[in-house]
C-alpha positions in Angstrom: 68.7 182.7 112.3 70.8 180.8 114.8 71.1 182.7 118.1 74.4 183.8 119.7 73.7 181.5 122.7 73.3 178.4 120.5 76.5 179.3 118.6 78.3 179.7 121.9 76.9 176.4 123.2 78.3 174.7 120.1 81.6 176.5 120.5 82.3 175.3 124.1 81.2 171.8 123.2 83.6 171.8 120.3 86.5 173.0 122.5 85.8 169.9 124.7 85.6 167.7 121.6 89.0 168.8 120.6 90.4 166.5 123.3 89.7 163.7 120.8 92.4 165.2 118.5 94.9 164.1 121.1 93.7 160.5 120.7 93.6 160.5 116.9 97.0 162.2 116.6 98.7 159.9 119.1 97.5 156.7 117.5 98.6 158.0 114.1 102.0 159.3 115.4 103.1 155.8 116.4 101.9 154.4 113.0 104.0 157.1 111.3 107.0 156.7 113.6 107.3 153.0 113.0 107.2 153.7 109.3 110.3 155.8 109.6 113.6 153.9 109.2 115.3 156.8 111.2 113.1 156.0 114.2 113.8 152.3 114.0 117.6 153.0 113.8 117.5 155.5 116.6 116.2 152.9 119.0 118.0 149.9 117.4 114.8 148.2 116.2 114.2 145.9 113.3 110.7 145.9 111.9 110.7 142.2 111.2 112.6 140.8 114.2 111.3 143.2 116.8 107.5 143.0 116.1 106.7 142.0 119.7 108.8 144.9 121.1 107.2 147.4 118.7 103.8 146.1 119.9 105.0 146.8 123.5 105.7 150.4 122.6 102.2 150.8 121.4 100.8 148.9 124.4 102.6 151.3 126.8 100.2 154.1 125.8 97.2 152.0 126.5 98.4 150.9 129.9 98.7 154.5 131.0 95.3 155.3 129.5 93.6 152.3 131.2 95.0 153.2 134.7 94.0 156.8 134.3 90.6 156.2 132.8 89.6 153.5 135.3 90.9 155.0 138.5 91.7 158.7 138.1 89.6 160.2 135.3 86.2 159.9 136.9 87.2 161.0 140.5 89.2 163.9 139.1 86.4 165.2 136.9 83.9 164.8 139.7 86.0 166.5 142.4 87.7 169.4 140.5 85.3 169.7 137.6 85.1 168.7 133.9 87.3 171.6 132.8 90.1 170.6 135.2 90.0 167.0 134.0 90.5 168.1 130.4 93.1 170.7 131.3 95.3 168.4 133.4 95.1 165.7 130.7 96.2 168.2 128.1 99.1 169.4 130.3 100.4 165.8 130.8 100.2 165.3 127.0 102.4 168.3 126.4 105.0 167.0 128.9 104.9 163.5 127.4 105.4 164.9 123.9 108.8 166.4 124.9 109.8 163.1 126.7 109.1 161.1 123.5 110.6 163.6 121.0 113.9 164.0 122.9 114.3 160.4 124.2 118.1 159.6 124.1 119.5 157.4 121.4 119.3 153.7 122.1 117.0 154.4 125.0 113.7 152.9 124.1 112.7 152.9 127.7 112.5 156.7 127.8 110.3 156.7 124.7 108.0 154.0 126.3 107.9 156.2 129.5 106.6 159.1 127.4 104.0 156.8 125.9 102.8 155.8 129.3 102.6 159.4 130.4 100.7 160.4 127.4 98.3 157.6 128.1 97.7 158.9 131.6 97.0 162.4 130.2 94.6 161.3 127.5 92.8 159.0 129.9 91.9 162.1 132.0 90.9 164.2 129.0 89.0 161.5 127.2 86.9 160.9 130.4 86.1 164.5 131.1 85.5 165.6 127.5 82.4 163.6 126.5 80.8 164.1 129.9 81.2 167.9 129.6 79.7 167.8 126.1 76.7 165.7 127.2 76.0 168.0 130.2 76.1 171.3 128.4 74.2 170.5 125.2 70.5 170.1 124.6 69.1 166.6 123.9 67.9 167.5 120.4 71.4 168.4 119.2 73.5 166.2 121.5 74.0 163.5 118.8 75.1 166.1 116.3 77.6 167.7 118.7 79.0 164.3 119.7 79.6 163.6 116.1 82.4 166.1 116.2 84.0 164.1 119.0 84.8 161.3 116.5 85.4 163.9 113.8 88.2 165.4 115.8 89.8 161.9 116.1 90.0 162.0 112.3 91.3 165.6 112.5 94.1 164.4 114.7 95.0 161.6 112.3 94.7 164.1 109.4 97.3 166.4 111.0 99.7 163.6 112.0 99.6 161.8 108.7 100.1 164.9 106.5 103.0 166.0 108.6 104.4 162.5 108.3 104.0 162.6 104.6 105.7 166.0 104.3 108.6 165.0 106.5 109.0 161.7 104.6 109.5 163.6 101.4 112.4 165.4 103.0 113.7 162.6 105.2 117.3 162.7 103.9 117.6 166.3 104.8 115.8 166.1 108.1 117.4 162.9 109.3 116.0 162.0 112.8 113.8 165.1 112.7 111.5 163.3 110.2 109.9 161.5 113.1 110.6 164.1 115.8 108.6 166.8 114.0 105.6 164.5 113.8 105.9 163.9 117.6 106.5 167.5 118.5 103.4 168.8 116.7 101.3 166.9 119.2 101.6 169.8 121.6 99.6 172.1 119.3 96.0 171.2 120.1 96.4 170.5 123.8 98.0 173.9 124.1 95.0 175.5 122.4 92.6 173.7 124.7 94.4 174.8 127.8 94.3 178.4 126.6 90.5 178.3 125.9 89.2 176.3 128.8 89.3 178.9 131.5 87.0 181.2 129.6 84.1 178.8 129.2 81.5 177.8 131.9 81.8 174.7 134.0 79.1 172.0 133.7 75.9 173.2 135.5 75.3 169.6 136.6 78.7 169.5 138.2 78.0 172.7 140.2 74.9 171.2 141.7 76.2 167.7 142.2 79.6 168.7 143.7 78.8 171.9 145.6 75.0 172.2 145.5 75.7 175.7 144.1 72.5 176.5 142.3 73.6 180.1 141.6 76.7 179.1 139.7 74.7 176.5 137.8 72.2 179.2 136.9 75.0 181.5 135.7 76.4 178.7 133.5 73.0 177.9 132.0 72.2 181.5 131.3 75.2 181.6 129.0 74.0 178.6 126.9 70.2 178.6 127.1 67.7 180.8 125.3 65.2 181.8 128.0 65.0 182.1 131.8 62.3 179.5 131.7 64.7 177.0 130.0 67.2 177.7 132.7 64.8 177.2 135.5 63.3 174.0 134.0 66.8 172.5 133.6 67.9 173.5 137.1 64.8 171.8 138.5 65.3 168.6 136.4 69.0 168.4 137.5 68.1 169.0 141.2 65.4 166.3 141.1 67.6 163.7 139.5 70.5 164.4 141.8 68.3 164.4 144.9 67.1 160.9 144.1 70.6 159.7 143.2 72.2 161.1 146.4 69.5 159.6 148.7 68.8 156.3 147.0 72.0 155.3 145.2 75.0 157.3 146.2 77.9 158.4 143.9 81.0 156.1 144.5 82.2 153.3 142.3 80.0 150.9 144.3 77.0 152.8 143.0 77.8 151.3 139.5 76.7 147.9 140.9 73.8 148.7 143.3 71.2 149.6 140.6 70.4 146.7 138.2 69.6 149.2 135.4 73.1 150.8 135.8 74.7 147.4 135.8 72.9 146.6 132.6 74.0 149.9 131.0 77.6 149.2 132.1 77.6 145.8 130.6 76.1 147.0 127.3 78.6 149.9 127.1 81.5 147.6 127.8 80.5 145.3 124.9 80.1 148.0 122.3 83.3 149.8 123.4 85.3 146.6 123.2 83.5 145.9 119.9 84.7 149.2 118.5 88.3 148.1 118.8 87.7 144.5 117.6 85.8 145.8 114.5 89.2 146.3 112.9 89.6 150.1 113.0 91.9 150.2 116.0 94.2 147.7 114.3 94.1 149.5 111.0 94.9 152.8 112.6 98.0 151.4 114.4 99.2 149.0 111.7 97.9 150.3 108.4 101.5 151.0 107.3 102.5 147.4 108.1 99.5 146.1 106.1 100.1 148.4 103.2 103.8 147.2 103.0 102.4 143.9 101.9 100.9 145.7 98.9 103.2 148.6 98.2 107.0 149.0 98.5 107.2 152.8 98.5 107.1 154.5 102.0 106.0 157.7 100.2 103.0 155.9 98.7 102.1 154.4 102.1 102.3 157.8 103.9 100.1 159.4 101.1 97.5 156.7 101.5 97.4 157.1 105.3 97.1 160.9 104.9 94.2 160.5 102.3 92.6 158.0 104.6 92.6 160.5 107.5 91.3 163.2 105.2 88.3 161.2 104.0 87.8 160.0 107.6 86.8 163.6 108.5 84.2 163.7 105.7 82.9 160.3 106.5 82.4 161.0 110.2 80.3 164.1 109.4 77.6 161.7 108.0 76.6 161.2 111.6 75.6 164.8 111.8 72.4 164.2 109.8 71.9 160.5 110.5 72.4 160.1 114.3 69.4 162.1 115.4 67.3 161.2 112.3 67.7 157.4 112.1 69.0 156.8 115.6 72.0 155.2 117.3 70.8 151.6 116.7 70.4 152.0 112.9 73.9 153.5 112.6 75.5 150.7 114.6 73.8 147.9 112.7 74.3 149.3 109.2 77.9 150.2 110.1 78.8 146.7 111.4 77.3 145.0 108.3 79.1 147.4 106.0 82.5 146.8 107.8 81.9 143.0 107.7 81.4 143.1 104.0 84.7 145.0 103.4 86.6 142.7 105.7 85.3 139.7 103.8 86.2 141.0 100.3 89.7 142.4 101.1 91.3 139.1 102.1 89.5 137.3 99.2 91.0 139.8 96.8 94.4 139.3 98.4 94.3 135.5 98.2 92.9 135.2 94.7 95.3 137.6 93.0 99.0 136.7 92.1 101.9 138.1 94.1 104.7 140.1 92.5 108.2 138.9 93.8 110.6 141.8 94.2 114.4 141.6 93.8 114.9 141.2 97.5 112.5 138.2 97.7 109.6 140.1 99.2 106.2 139.8 97.7 103.7 142.6 96.9 100.6 143.0 94.7 100.2 144.6 91.3 99.1 148.2 91.3 95.5 147.6 90.2 95.0 145.0 93.0 96.6 147.4 95.5 94.2 150.2 94.4 91.3 147.8 94.8 92.4 146.8 98.4 92.9 150.4 99.4 89.5 151.4 98.0 87.9 148.6 100.1 89.7 149.8 103.2 88.6 153.3 102.6 85.0 152.0 102.2 85.5 150.3 105.6 86.3 153.7 107.0 83.1 155.1 105.3 81.0 152.6 107.3 83.0 152.8 110.6 83.4 156.6 111.2 79.8 157.6 111.6 78.7 154.4 113.3 81.1 152.5 115.5 83.4 155.6 115.5 81.1 158.4 116.5 78.0 156.6 117.8 79.7 154.4 120.4 81.1 157.5 122.1 77.7 159.2 121.7 75.8 156.3 123.3 78.3 155.8 126.1 78.4 159.4 127.2 74.6 159.8 127.4 73.2 156.7 129.0 74.5 156.9 132.6 73.0 158.7 135.6 74.7 161.9 136.9 76.0 160.2 140.1 78.0 157.6 138.2 78.5 159.2 134.8 82.2 160.2 135.2 83.3 156.8 136.6 81.2 154.9 134.1 82.3 156.8 131.0 86.0 156.6 132.1 85.8 152.8 132.6 83.8 152.1 129.4 86.0 154.3 127.2 89.1 152.7 128.6 87.7 149.2 128.0 88.6 150.1 124.4 92.2 150.3 125.4 92.0 147.1 127.4 90.8 145.3 124.3 93.3 147.1 122.1 96.2 146.3 124.5 95.5 142.6 124.6 94.8 142.3 120.8 97.7 144.4 119.6 100.2 142.2 121.4 99.2 139.4 119.1 98.2 141.2 115.9 101.7 141.9 114.5 102.5 138.2 114.8 99.1 137.4 113.4 99.7 139.7 110.4 103.2 138.4 109.8 102.1 134.7 109.8 98.7 135.0 108.0 99.0 138.1 105.9 95.6 139.5 104.7 93.8 136.3 105.9 93.8 137.8 109.4 91.1 140.2 108.3 88.6 137.3 108.2 88.6 137.7 112.0 87.2 141.2 111.8 84.5 140.0 109.3 83.2 137.6 111.9 83.5 140.1 114.8 81.4 142.7 112.9 78.6 140.2 112.1 78.4 139.4 115.8 78.3 143.1 116.7 75.4 143.7 114.4 73.5 140.9 116.0 74.3 142.1 119.5 73.0 145.6 118.8 69.8 144.4 117.1 68.8 142.3 120.2 70.3 144.3 123.2 70.9 148.0 122.5 67.9 150.3 123.0 67.5 153.6 121.1 68.6 156.8 123.0 68.1 159.6 120.5 66.7 162.8 121.9 66.1 161.4 125.4 67.2 163.8 128.1 70.1 162.8 130.4 67.8 163.0 133.4 65.2 160.8 131.8 67.6 158.1 130.6 67.2 155.8 133.6 63.6 154.9 132.8 64.6 153.7 129.3 66.7 150.9 130.9 64.1 149.8 133.3 65.3 151.8 136.3 63.5 154.5 138.4 62.8 157.8 136.7 65.3 159.9 138.7 63.5 163.2 137.8 60.1 161.9 139.1 61.5 160.3 142.2 63.7 163.3 143.0 60.8 165.6 142.4 58.8 163.7 145.0 61.6 163.9 147.5 62.1 167.6 146.9 58.3 168.1 147.3 58.3 166.2 150.6 61.4 168.2 151.8 59.7 171.4 150.8 56.4 170.4 152.5 58.3 169.4 155.6 60.1 172.7 155.6 56.8 174.6 155.1 55.2 172.6 157.9 58.0 173.4 160.3 57.8 177.0 159.4 54.0 177.1 160.0 54.4 175.3 163.3 57.0 177.9 164.4 54.6 180.7 163.4 51.7 179.2 165.2 53.9 178.7 168.4 55.0 182.4 168.1 51.4 183.6 167.7 50.2 181.5 170.6 53.0 182.8 172.8 52.2 186.4 171.9 48.5 185.8 172.7 49.4 184.6 176.2 51.5 187.7 176.8 48.7 189.9 175.6 46.3 188.2 178.0 48.6 188.8 180.9 
């Protein structure tokens, strides 16, 4: 039977994982909004002529997220704590939601400002969230818990797309509220997180690292560990690792580049995080409606496909629950990349080798059987992506860095996704308009290269404790080195104490002699 402490440990980790709902919902919100003619009319946009401007609206979010993740997310989570990082990020998301939903007519700048603000908020939350999860969970279940990080991305998409589908069915009656309702519902999950966060413990590693407060760290661990021995063992391991990091490396951004093993991890994490976006999923999530319009003419059909895609995404991500800690991170990344490559090879071939159907307005689509085949292949792509380059990239990134640089490194690496997305999304709408489904060959080649990269360069990290991770990458074992430093400090302290005692005894003997 599962103990109450293990259940509570899962609960607090899942509350933190809910931050990913913000990301999944927001990416899907913009996809749904640009599919609404009412939204386009409200801001005087034309889907064909203003492709670059629509790309800029999407880019505005990533600019805010990049600035926040690179420069504010890590320091905020380190200084105020992981819970404050998540909470402030959620609060900014709520404010930004209202800015977007009630942007004045013809004023696209206000909507873009809301997108920038929501990026700032999510940059904070998406930095603190995975760090918190990694620091409160046990190594043997860390992979399974982090699976829910990506699962909640799919939950966010699920909520957004089904709301978009429902509002689209009643768009004539709702008018401009068809897109406003989709935007407004974005406050739901961050509001829940803000309510729940104050009642759960702060990271014990943060208590020791920031305040050297062993008592508070012990209190936090007692709420999530089974025995007093487990608590004391973890306290000792944390102290040993932090002792070495403080003395030998330091904890600022410069520490990311002092240690060769950290530089190596940073480079590897950058590559797989950028690779996650260039695999094709980031583009599909933002522009699936535009892609499906080349196959289907009905907006109701497109919204239904997006909603079903998000629904299956939840189920597909859960495959990482049983595979991440059984087969390992490398296996998932390689199999996932090869599966995605296969899908991205077949989809454009099907599109190129099947006849077009010319509509009355001169636009071209595909026959329904061909459309169904392409949608099936894109769903199969999601089947491979979600448990691998979806869940596992976040899992690997959040667990490989030392405590002294974890917040900064996770923030920078996760936001490298947005750097890649920002650059690529500026060109993809034009790429898609000019090349059609042939643009998917790019993602086929990218995924083949990613599989090769993982095979040769990414080490396995399953069930390795956070404090022992450094030795895996050729660095010093922070626990061993810190333990030696603590032992020397303790020995020095004892020696000083003994010397004081001997001096006192000698002084007393002299007095007695007198």
